[in-house]
C-alpha positions in Angstrom: -14.8 14.1 -17.9 -18.1 14.6 -16.1 -19.4 17.4 -13.9 -18.2 18.1 -10.6 -14.7 16.6 -11.4 -16.0 13.1 -11.9 -14.6 10.6 -14.3 -16.4 8.5 -16.9 -15.4 4.7 -17.3 -14.9 5.7 -21.2 -12.6 8.2 -20.0 -11.1 6.1 -17.4 -10.1 3.6 -20.0 -9.2 6.0 -23.0 -7.3 8.3 -21.0 -4.3 7.9 -23.4 -0.7 7.1 -23.0 1.2 3.7 -23.8 1.8 3.2 -19.9 -1.5 3.8 -19.0 -3.1 1.4 -21.7 -0.3 -1.3 -20.7 -1.1 -1.0 -16.8 -5.1 -1.3 -17.9 -4.3 -4.4 -20.1 -1.9 -6.0 -17.4 -4.5 -7.6 -15.1 -6.5 -9.1 -18.2 -3.4 -10.5 -19.5 -2.5 -12.0 -16.1 -6.2 -13.2 -15.6 -6.0 -15.3 -19.0 -2.7 -16.8 -18.6 -2.5 -17.4 -14.7 -2.6 -21.1 -13.3 -1.8 -22.9 -10.1 1.6 -23.4 -9.8 4.0 -25.1 -7.1 7.4 -24.1 -5.6 9.7 -25.6 -8.2 7.5 -23.7 -11.1 7.6 -20.2 -9.0 11.6 -20.0 -9.5 11.4 -21.7 -13.3 10.6 -19.9 -16.6 7.5 -21.5 -18.6 5.3 -19.8 -21.0 3.0 -17.8 -18.5 6.4 -16.7 -17.0 7.8 -15.4 -20.1 4.8 -13.4 -20.9 5.2 -11.7 -17.7 9.0 -11.2 -18.4 7.7 -9.5 -21.7 5.3 -7.6 -20.1 8.0 -6.2 -17.4 10.1 -5.3 -20.4 7.6 -3.4 -22.2 6.6 -1.5 -18.6 10.0 -0.3 -18.4 10.8 0.7 -21.9 7.3 2.7 -22.3 7.8 4.3 -18.7 11.6 5.4 -19.5 10.4 6.7 -22.7 7.7 8.6 -21.0 10.2 10.0 -18.1 12.1 11.7 -20.9 9.1 13.7 -22.1 7.0 14.0 -18.8 8.1 16.6 -16.0 5.4 15.5 -13.8 6.8 12.0 -13.7 10.3 13.0 -13.2 9.3 15.1 -10.0 7.0 12.7 -8.8 9.8 10.0 -8.4 12.4 12.4 -7.4 10.7 14.8 -5.2 8.4 12.7 -3.2 8.7 9.5 -0.8 8.8 7.5 -3.8 12.3 8.1 -4.2 12.9 5.7 -1.1 11.0 2.9 -2.8 13.3 3.2 -5.7 16.5 3.2 -3.4 14.9 -0.3 -1.9 14.7 -1.5 -5.4 18.2 -0.4 -6.4 19.6 -2.1 -3.0 17.7 -5.5 -4.4 19.5 -5.4 -7.7 22.7 -5.0 -5.9 21.7 -7.9 -3.4 21.9 -9.9 -6.5 25.7 -10.1 -5.9 25.2 -12.4 -2.8 21.6 -14.0 -3.7 21.3 -17.6 -3.3 19.8 -17.1 -6.6 21.1 -14.4 -8.7 18.6 -15.0 -11.8 15.4 -14.9 -9.4 16.6 -11.6 -7.4 17.8 -9.7 -10.5 14.5 -10.7 -12.6 12.2 -9.9 -9.3 14.3 -6.5 -8.8 13.7 -5.5 -12.3 9.7 -6.3 -12.2 9.8 -4.4 -9.3 11.4 -1.2 -11.0 9.4 -1.6 -14.0 5.9 -1.8 -12.5 6.6 1.2 -10.1 7.7 3.0 -13.2 4.6 2.2 -14.7 2.1 3.1 -12.0 4.1 6.4 -11.8 3.9 6.9 -15.5 0.3 6.3 -16.1 -0.9 8.3 -13.0 1.4 11.3 -14.2 -0.5 11.1 -17.6 -3.7 10.9 -16.1 -2.8 14.0 -13.8 -1.4 16.2 -16.7 -4.7 15.5 -18.6 -7.0 16.6 -15.7 -4.9 18.5 -13.3 -7.8 17.2 -10.6 -6.8 15.5 -7.3 -10.7 14.2 -7.7 -10.0 12.9 -10.8 -7.0 11.0 -10.0 -8.8 9.4 -7.2 -11.9 8.4 -9.5 -9.5 6.7 -11.7 -7.4 4.9 -9.0 -10.7 3.3 -7.6 -11.9 2.6 -11.0 -8.6 0.5 -11.3 -9.5 -1.0 -8.3 -12.7 -2.2 -9.8 -10.9 -3.4 -12.7 -8.6 -5.5 -10.4 -11.5 -7.1 -8.7 -13.2 -7.9 -12.0 -10.4 -9.5 -13.6 -9.2 -11.0 -10.3 -12.7 -12.9 -10.4 -11.9 -13.8 -13.8 -8.7 -15.4 -12.9 -9.8 -17.1 -9.9 -12.8 -18.6 -11.9 -10.7 -19.8 -14.8 -8.1 -21.6 -12.1 -10.7 -23.3 -10.0 -14.0 -23.4 -12.0 -16.1 -21.2 -9.7 -19.0 -19.5 -11.6 -17.8 -16.0 -12.5 -18.8 -13.4 -10.0 -19.8 -15.7 -7.5 -19.7 -15.1 -3.6 -16.6 -17.7 -3.6 -14.6 -15.5 -6.2 -16.0 -12.0 -5.1 -15.0 -12.4 -1.4 -11.3 -13.7 -2.4 -10.8 -10.3 -3.9 -10.1 -8.4 -0.6 -6.6 -7.9 -1.5 -7.7 -5.6 -4.7 -10.7 -4.2 -2.7 -9.4 -3.7 0.9 -6.4 -1.3 0.3 -8.7 1.1 -1.1 -11.6 0.8 1.6 -10.9 4.3 3.1 -10.5 6.2 -0.3 -14.0 4.8 -1.2 -15.5 5.5 2.1 -13.9 8.9 3.1 -13.9 10.5 -0.5 -16.7 11.6 -2.8 -16.5 8.7 -5.4 -19.8 7.3 -7.1 -22.1 4.8 -5.7 -21.0 2.1 -8.1 -17.3 2.1 -6.9 -18.6 2.1 -3.0 -21.0 -0.9 -3.9 -18.2 -2.9 -5.2 -15.2 -1.9 -2.8 -16.8 -1.6 0.6 -19.0 -4.8 0.8 -15.9 -7.0 -0.7 -13.7 -5.5 2.0 -16.4 -5.8 4.9 -17.4 -9.6 4.2 -13.8 -10.5 3.0 -13.5 -12.5 6.2 -9.7 -11.3 6.2 -8.3 -10.9 9.7 -5.8 -8.8 8.2 -8.1 -6.4 6.9 -10.2 -6.0 9.9 -7.4 -5.1 11.7 -6.3 -2.7 8.8 -9.6 -0.9 9.2 -9.7 -0.9 13.0 -6.4 0.8 12.9 -7.0 3.0 9.8 -10.1 4.3 11.8 -7.9 5.9 14.1 -6.9 8.4 11.7 -10.7 9.7 11.1 -10.9 12.7 13.2 -12.3 16.1 12.0 -13.6 14.5 9.0 -17.2 14.6 7.4 -19.9 14.3 10.2 -21.8 11.7 8.3 -18.8 9.4 8.4 -17.9 9.9 12.0 -21.8 9.0 12.7 -21.4 5.9 10.5 -18.4 4.6 12.1 -19.8 5.5 15.7 -22.9 3.3 14.9 -20.7 0.7 13.5 -18.7 0.6 16.9 -22.0 0.6 18.8 -23.4 -2.4 16.8 -20.4 -4.4 17.1 -20.3 -4.0 20.7 -23.7 -4.8 21.2 -23.4 -8.0 19.0 -20.4 -9.1 21.3 -22.3 -8.6 24.4 -25.3 -10.5 22.9 -23.8 -13.3 21.5 -20.6 -13.5 23.9 -17.2 -13.0 22.9 -16.0 -16.6 22.2 -18.8 -17.2 19.9 -18.4 -13.9 18.0 -14.8 -14.7 17.6 -15.7 -18.4 16.4 -17.9 -16.8 13.9 -15.4 -14.0 12.8 -12.0 -14.2 13.2 -11.8 -18.0 13.6 -14.5 -18.8 11.1 -14.1 -22.3 9.6 -11.5 -23.2 12.5 -12.0 -26.1 14.9 -11.9 -23.5 17.8 -10.8 -20.1 19.3 -7.2 -19.4 20.3 -3.8 -19.0 18.6 -3.2 -22.7 17.9 -6.0 -22.3 15.5 -4.4 -19.5 13.5 -3.3 -19.7 9.9 0.4 -20.6 10.9 1.5 -17.2 10.2 3.0 -16.9 13.5 5.2 -19.8 13.1 6.4 -18.2 9.6 7.1 -15.0 11.2 9.3 -16.5 13.8 11.1 -18.5 11.3 11.6 -15.5 9.2 13.2 -13.5 12.0 15.5 -16.5 13.0 16.5 -17.1 9.7 17.0 -13.7 9.0 19.5 -13.2 11.8 21.7 -15.6 10.2 22.6 -12.9 7.8 21.1 -9.7 9.1 23.1 -7.0 7.4 22.3 -7.4 3.9 20.1 -10.5 3.7 20.1 -13.6 1.4 18.9 -11.6 -1.9 15.8 -9.8 -2.8 13.0 -12.1 -2.9 15.1 -15.1 -3.5 16.1 -14.9 0.3 12.2 -14.8 1.4 11.0 -17.4 -1.1 13.8 -20.2 -0.5 14.0 -19.7 3.1 10.3 -19.9 3.8 9.7 -22.7 1.6 12.3 -24.7 2.9 10.7 -25.2 6.2 7.1 -24.7 5.0 6.2 -26.6 1.8 4.0 -25.0 -0.7 4.8 -21.5 0.8 6.6 -19.1 -1.1 7.3 -16.0 1.1 6.9 -14.7 4.7 3.3 -13.0 4.2 4.9 -10.2 5.8 6.5 -7.2 3.5 8.8 -6.1 6.3 10.0 -9.6 7.1 10.5 -10.3 3.3 12.3 -7.3 3.2 14.7 -8.4 6.1 15.2 -11.8 4.9 15.9 -10.6 1.4 18.0 -7.4 1.7 18.7 -7.7 5.7 18.6 -4.6 8.1 19.9 -2.0 5.5 17.2 -3.0 2.9 14.6 -3.1 5.8 15.8 0.5 7.0 15.4 2.1 3.2 11.9 0.0 3.1 10.8 1.7 6.3 12.1 4.9 5.4 9.6 4.9 2.6 6.6 4.4 4.9 7.6 6.9 7.1 7.9 9.6 4.7 4.8 8.7 2.8 2.8 9.1 6.4 4.8 12.7 6.5 3.3 13.8 3.5 0.1 12.4 4.4 -0.6 14.8 7.0 1.0 17.6 5.0 -0.1 21.0 5.7 -0.7 21.4 2.0 -3.2 19.0 1.7 -7.1 19.6 2.5 -8.5 18.0 5.5 -10.6 15.4 3.6 -7.3 13.9 1.8 -5.2 14.1 5.2 -7.8 11.8 6.9 -8.3 9.7 3.8 -4.5 9.3 3.0 -3.4 8.7 6.6 -6.2 5.9 7.2 -5.4 4.4 3.7 -1.5 4.3 4.7 -2.3 2.8 8.2 -4.5 0.1 6.4 -1.6 -0.4 3.8 1.1 -0.6 6.5 -1.0 -3.5 8.5 -1.8 -5.1 5.1 1.9 -5.3 4.5 2.7 -6.6 8.0 0.2 -9.6 7.4 -0.3 -10.2 3.5 2.1 -10.8 0.6 2.7 -7.4 -1.2 5.0 -4.2 -0.8 8.6 -5.7 -0.1 8.8 -8.6 -2.0 7.5 -9.7 -5.5 4.8 -8.1 -7.6 2.1 -10.1 -6.1 -0.8 -10.0 -3.8 -1.7 -6.6 -2.8 1.4 -5.2 -4.1 -0.1 -3.3 -7.4 -3.0 -1.9 -5.1 -0.9 -0.7 -2.2 1.6 0.7 -4.9 -1.0 2.6 -6.7 -2.3 4.1 -3.4 1.2 5.3 -2.6 1.6 6.7 -5.6 -1.4 8.6 -6.0 -0.9 10.1 -2.4 2.5 11.4 -3.7 1.0 12.9 -6.6 -1.8 14.6 -4.9 0.7 15.9 -2.4 2.6 17.5 -5.4 -0.6 19.1 -7.0 -1.4 21.0 -3.4 2.0 21.9 -2.5 2.4 23.7 -5.9 -0.6 25.6 -5.5 0.0 26.8 -2.2 3.6 27.9 -3.5 2.3 29.9 -6.0 
């Protein structure tokens, strides 16, 4: 570990522990084996899927072994809002009994469980070694950079784009944007900010921009320099809108690449959301099976779509009102600890902003609530990080 609670790249990689090494290897493996798949392949098992099943099994085994010997991990799972995420996954398993595809539901629930355990185990290992919230933040953001790098590799291999081109980097918003406020508001290195912030800002993702706007509402009483930067950004944005006109501004941002400005020129999420609600109301109490209900119902009406692109609607379609309530409790309780009296102000601000962003992102992109895909790893890493740092300061205050 370097000075001032910083973490070197070398120590990020060599922190130790089988769960940590597997978590580090996972995005690299996925980048090398991923390929474009249609709906029929999503629900079938090929070589690529078989490798992912093996990884999920390994993740479960090494994490359970770590659970036996790691008290921090046991407390992290049972004494923080993460327990609600485990309850949600457990109900996902149970929904297999009435799922429209038992095998798919069972596997995706196991995959969720395995990777949640793996992330919890990995971060608890890092914490046990350094006992430092600052190092925890560094480790999480280094992992974000790893996700971005491997993500560009995957897209380059899939589509033939030059590695680290604008085309590949700007498509990495699901791996960068959820970490936007951690990189902006907490004291991290310039390299992390240089990678995470520009990709997030220039992603041309409407969901990310709304998340940044809503997340910025939590920035009160933070660092004066950050408040000044945000004020300048708002003033600059206002000037640009006034100078170019609202329609021209929207055409070149929110509706960039579209043939006009208006709801009829959006990506079609509105129609998918409406369908998800209507179909979910046909089996409102317990849904149609975790992931399977979401996948089959949406694809039946939107060819090529494999989900609702909304974690809360995915939870409703798959596990009904019961699952949705459990899933929502996970978010509510996470917000409670993010504003806990035990946390220093800088963490309260950064964590609250990050959770607001993740919530908005979950409403508009694939991630939490369904299979391990899209922003799932990034969002889960942030939620686990918040819970672990909360435990750190709670323990100090109660000594």
